C-alpha angles and dihedrals in degrees: 000000000000124000092254092055093053118111123188110258094012116138124174104230129178097170135025117273092244091054091047090054093050090048090052091050090052091048092050091050093056118096096223113059134180138158095264099042096104091054091047093050092050092046092049091050092052093045090050091053092047095050104036116068095206092047090047092054091050090045093053091047089056092053090074090055091048091051089052092050091049092051092048094049098036 
């Protein structure tokens, strides 16, 4: 992001802060660690939900809860 694109208070966010913290806790608890592990864990979770029908159904059911959380905190 260049200086001219910067807006006060702007933060590029793909996942909720609470989820990011839990992902970091998981990463820190794993024996093998590297700089890209968090991205790989997140990618694996998304791929799992996209390729497994049962996981996808559970994932989509959670979306409603996430929308609710976003509305409550927004």
